[in-house]
C-alpha positions in Angstrom: -15.8 9.9 -17.0 -15.0 6.4 -15.7 -15.9 7.4 -12.1 -19.1 9.0 -13.4 -20.1 5.8 -15.2 -19.6 3.9 -12.0 -21.6 6.4 -10.0 -24.5 6.1 -12.5 -24.4 2.3 -12.5 -24.6 2.3 -8.7 -28.1 3.8 -9.0 -29.3 0.9 -11.1 -27.3 -1.9 -9.4 -28.2 -0.7 -6.0 -31.7 0.7 -6.5 -33.2 -1.5 -3.8 -30.7 -0.2 -1.3 -31.3 3.4 -2.5 -35.1 3.1 -2.1 -34.6 1.6 1.4 -32.2 4.4 2.4 -34.4 7.0 0.9 -37.3 5.9 3.1 -35.2 5.9 6.2 -33.8 9.4 5.4 -37.1 10.9 4.6 -38.7 9.4 7.7 -35.8 10.9 9.8 -36.3 14.3 8.1 -40.0 14.4 9.0 -39.2 13.5 12.6 -36.6 16.3 12.7 -39.2 18.7 11.3 -41.6 17.8 14.1 -38.9 18.2 16.8 -37.8 21.6 15.5 -41.3 22.9 15.4 -41.8 21.9 19.0 -38.8 24.1 19.9 -40.2 26.9 17.8 -43.3 27.0 19.9 -41.1 28.8 22.4 -41.6 32.6 21.7 -38.0 33.6 22.4 -36.6 30.9 20.1 -39.2 31.8 17.4 -38.3 35.5 17.6 -34.5 34.7 17.4 -35.1 32.6 14.2 -37.2 35.3 12.6 -34.5 37.9 13.2 -31.8 35.6 11.8 -31.3 35.1 8.1 -29.2 32.8 5.9 -28.4 34.1 2.4 -31.2 36.6 2.8 -33.8 34.0 3.9 -35.3 34.0 7.4 -34.1 31.1 9.5 -37.6 30.7 10.8 -38.9 30.3 7.2 -36.3 27.6 6.5 -37.0 25.6 9.7 -40.7 25.6 9.1 -40.5 24.5 5.5 -40.9 20.7 5.4 -39.7 20.6 1.8 -36.3 21.8 2.9 -36.0 18.8 5.3 -37.1 16.4 2.6 -34.8 17.9 0.0 -31.8 17.6 2.2 -32.7 14.0 3.2 -33.1 13.0 -0.5 -29.8 14.6 -1.5 -27.9 12.8 1.3 -29.5 9.5 0.4 -28.4 10.0 -3.3 -24.9 11.0 -2.3 -24.6 7.9 -0.1 -25.3 5.8 -3.1 -21.8 6.5 -4.3 -20.6 4.2 -1.5 -22.6 1.2 -2.9 -19.4 -0.1 -4.5 -17.8 -0.5 -1.0 -18.5 -3.2 1.6 -16.8 -3.9 4.9 -18.1 -6.1 7.8 -16.7 -8.1 10.7 -17.3 -11.9 10.7 -19.6 -12.3 13.7 -17.9 -13.1 16.9 -14.4 -12.2 15.6 -12.3 -9.1 14.9 -11.8 -10.4 11.3 -13.2 -8.2 8.5 -14.2 -8.9 4.9 -14.0 -5.9 2.6 -15.0 -5.5 -1.0 -13.1 -2.7 -2.7 -13.7 -1.6 -6.3 -10.6 0.3 -7.1 -7.1 0.1 -8.5 -5.7 -2.9 -6.5 -2.5 -1.0 -5.7 -4.4 1.8 -4.0 -5.4 -0.7 -1.2 -3.3 -0.9 1.9 -2.0 -4.4 2.8 0.0 -7.3 1.5 -0.9 -7.8 -2.2 -1.6 -11.2 -3.8 -0.5 -11.0 -7.5 -1.5 -13.9 -9.7 1.3 -15.2 -12.0 2.4 -18.2 -14.1 3.9 -21.4 -12.9 7.3 -20.4 -14.3 7.2 -17.1 -12.4 8.4 -15.4 -15.6 8.2 -11.6 -15.4 9.6 -10.6 -18.8 7.2 -8.4 -20.8 7.9 -10.4 -24.0 6.5 -13.4 -22.2 3.6 -12.1 -20.1 2.5 -9.1 -22.1 1.3 -5.9 -20.5 -2.3 -6.5 -19.5 -2.0 -8.7 -16.3 -1.8 -7.4 -12.8 1.8 -8.7 -12.6 2.9 -6.7 -15.7 1.1 -3.6 -14.4 2.9 -4.0 -11.1 6.3 -4.4 -12.9 5.7 -1.3 -14.9 5.1 0.7 -11.7 8.4 -0.3 -10.1 10.5 2.7 -9.1 14.1 1.5 -9.4 17.2 3.4 -8.1 18.5 5.9 -10.7 21.8 4.1 -10.9 20.2 0.7 -11.7 21.3 -0.7 -15.0 18.5 -3.2 -15.1 15.2 -2.9 -17.0 12.1 -3.1 -14.8 11.2 -6.7 -15.9 14.9 -7.8 -15.4 14.9 -6.4 -11.9 11.6 -8.2 -11.2 13.0 -11.5 -12.3 16.1 -10.9 -10.2 14.0 -10.4 -7.1 11.8 -13.4 -7.9 14.8 -15.7 -8.3 15.8 -14.8 -4.7 12.3 -15.5 -3.5 12.2 -18.9 -5.3 15.3 -20.0 -3.4 13.2 -20.4 -0.2 12.7 -24.0 0.9 8.9 -23.7 0.5 9.3 -22.9 -3.2 12.1 -25.5 -3.8 9.9 -28.2 -2.4 7.2 -27.4 -5.0 9.5 -27.2 -8.0 8.6 -29.7 -10.8 11.3 -31.7 -12.6 10.3 -30.2 -16.0 11.4 -26.9 -17.5 9.8 -24.5 -19.9 11.5 -22.5 -22.7 9.9 -19.0 -23.2 11.2 -16.2 -25.4 14.7 -17.7 -25.6 15.0 -18.4 -21.8 14.6 -21.6 -19.9 12.5 -21.5 -16.7 11.9 -23.9 -13.9 8.2 -24.9 -13.4 6.3 -25.0 -10.1 3.1 -26.6 -8.9 -0.1 -24.5 -9.2 -0.6 -22.6 -6.0 3.1 -22.1 -5.3 3.7 -18.8 -3.4 6.8 -16.6 -3.7 7.0 -13.7 -1.2 9.0 -10.6 -1.9 9.0 -6.8 -1.4 9.0 -4.4 -4.3 9.2 -0.6 -4.7 5.9 0.1 -6.3 5.0 3.7 -7.0 7.9 4.7 -4.8 6.7 2.7 -1.8 7.9 -0.7 -0.6 5.0 -3.2 -0.9 4.9 -6.7 0.4 3.9 -9.1 -2.5 2.7 -12.7 -2.6 3.1 -14.1 -6.1 0.7 -17.0 -6.6 1.1 -19.4 -9.5 -2.3 -19.9 -11.0 -1.7 -20.3 -14.8 0.6 -22.3 -17.1 2.4 -20.4 -19.8 1.6 -22.4 -23.0 3.7 -19.9 -25.0 4.5 -16.2 -24.7 1.4 -14.1 -24.2 -0.8 -17.3 -23.7 -1.3 -18.2 -20.1 -3.8 -21.0 -19.5 -5.7 -22.3 -16.5 -9.0 -23.8 -15.6 -11.5 -23.6 -12.7 -10.1 -26.7 -10.9 -6.5 -25.5 -11.0 -7.5 -22.0 -10.0 -9.5 -23.1 -7.0 -6.8 -25.6 -5.9 -4.3 -22.7 -6.1 -6.6 -20.6 -3.9 -6.9 -23.5 -1.4 -3.1 -24.0 -1.5 -2.6 -20.3 -0.8 -4.7 -20.5 2.4 -2.8 -23.6 3.5 0.6 -21.9 3.1 -0.6 -18.7 4.8 -1.9 -20.8 7.7 1.5 -22.5 8.0 3.8 -19.5 7.4 1.6 -16.4 8.1 1.6 -13.2 6.1 3.8 -10.2 6.8 0.8 -7.9 7.2 -2.6 -8.4 8.8 -4.4 -7.1 5.8 -4.4 -9.2 2.6 -5.5 -7.7 -0.7 -6.7 -10.3 -3.2 -7.9 -9.7 -6.8 -10.4 -11.9 -8.6 -7.8 -14.2 -10.0 -7.5 -16.2 -13.2 -10.2 -14.4 -15.1 -8.2 -11.8 -16.9 -5.4 -12.6 -19.3 -5.7 -16.3 -18.3 -9.2 -16.3 -19.6 -10.8 -19.3 -18.0 -14.2 -20.0 -19.3 -15.5 -22.8 -17.0 -15.7 -20.5 -13.9 -17.2 -17.0 -14.3 -15.6 -14.2 -12.3 -18.6 -14.1 -10.0 -18.0 -17.7 -9.0 -14.3 -17.1 -8.5 -15.0 -14.1 -6.3 -17.5 -16.1 -4.2 -14.9 -18.9 -3.8 -12.3 -16.5 -2.5 -14.7 -15.1 0.0 -16.1 -18.5 1.1 -12.7 -20.2 1.6 -11.3 -17.2 3.5 -14.3 -17.2 5.8 -13.9 -20.9 6.3 -10.2 -20.6 7.2 -10.2 -17.2 8.9 -9.8 -18.6 12.4 -6.3 -20.0 11.5 -4.8 -17.6 9.1 -3.8 -14.7 11.4 -5.3 -12.2 8.9 -7.4 -9.4 10.4 -8.9 -8.2 7.1 -9.4 -9.6 3.6 -9.8 -7.0 0.9 -11.3 -8.5 -2.3 -10.3 -6.1 -5.0 -12.8 -5.7 -7.9 -11.5 -4.3 -11.2 -13.9 -1.3 -12.0 -14.2 -2.2 -15.7 -15.4 -5.7 -14.8 -18.2 -4.1 -12.8 -19.1 -1.8 -15.7 -19.0 -4.7 -18.1 -21.4 -6.7 -15.9 -18.8 -9.4 -15.2 -19.3 -8.8 -11.5 -22.7 -8.5 -9.9 -21.8 -6.3 -6.9 -25.1 -6.5 -5.2 -25.0 -10.3 -5.2 -21.4 -10.3 -4.0 -22.2 -7.9 -1.2 -25.2 -10.1 -0.1 -23.0 -13.2 -0.2 -20.2 -11.5 1.9 -22.9 -10.3 4.3 -24.2 -13.9 4.7 -20.7 -15.3 5.3 -20.1 -12.6 7.9 -23.4 -13.0 9.7 -23.6 -16.8 9.6 -20.1 -18.3 9.5 -19.9 -22.1 9.2 -17.6 -22.1 12.3 -20.9 -21.9 14.3 -21.2 -25.6 13.6 -17.7 -26.5 14.6 -18.0 -29.0 17.6 -14.3 -29.8 18.0 
């Protein structure tokens, strides 16, 4: 039912694209009809078609029925509308791609950016069960002989990642007590890289601190902190590179963190814009912006506008004006 609702919404959200495609397909169908009829002027070809049947209908009758061509064209145009939710294009003059994918973020191939809090807490009694981070933790496949709970295992792996010099240099002097445990706090935009067994497959993860935990179940951020975190992410990637050439990024800070001063559409555009601006120095071949399907159905994301914006960035990159 969820997929059917998305399919139906594609018709209304992408009606302009559908009408344009319908015109192209119907025009192609009429051209094909004319070409086939030229071949049928040959007597031998016409006789062969008259003596050949498909499901009890003469092939000649089918090939000379213009409604058959138009019907097939219209059907193909409608079926193609299901792909309205997907976008992928190269930034002109480069081999770098921008892709917009509306699906479960974990179904995308590549290194995953997972937004988290500035304490990097992963305990369920701190972060709840609605965030991408908690969903990821719930999908961990630990060894059968592991005595740790999934969130305990997650925190163990994060502690190792936070021991890197890059993270230590961004640690704040203050600490935070959450659910009976004391955590170190880090600057917004701090990245911790680790690998986790998600759904039975090892995935490379970038944890990006975008929100402050006020208290358990209450993360807080604002547009300025969020956008600075995204900027910091690109700076750190440019300096240290990613482990894969495809980076999967969700529309961050607009879920459980609940920022109100920057709508999801603005955050999505900011991610696309800053990636395009920095693509030449990141070493990433493809950015996949992952859109949560329910956000699309709830009109929090205007997919047509987002596709147009990505198309503009790919066709007219600001690097065209770089005179260095």
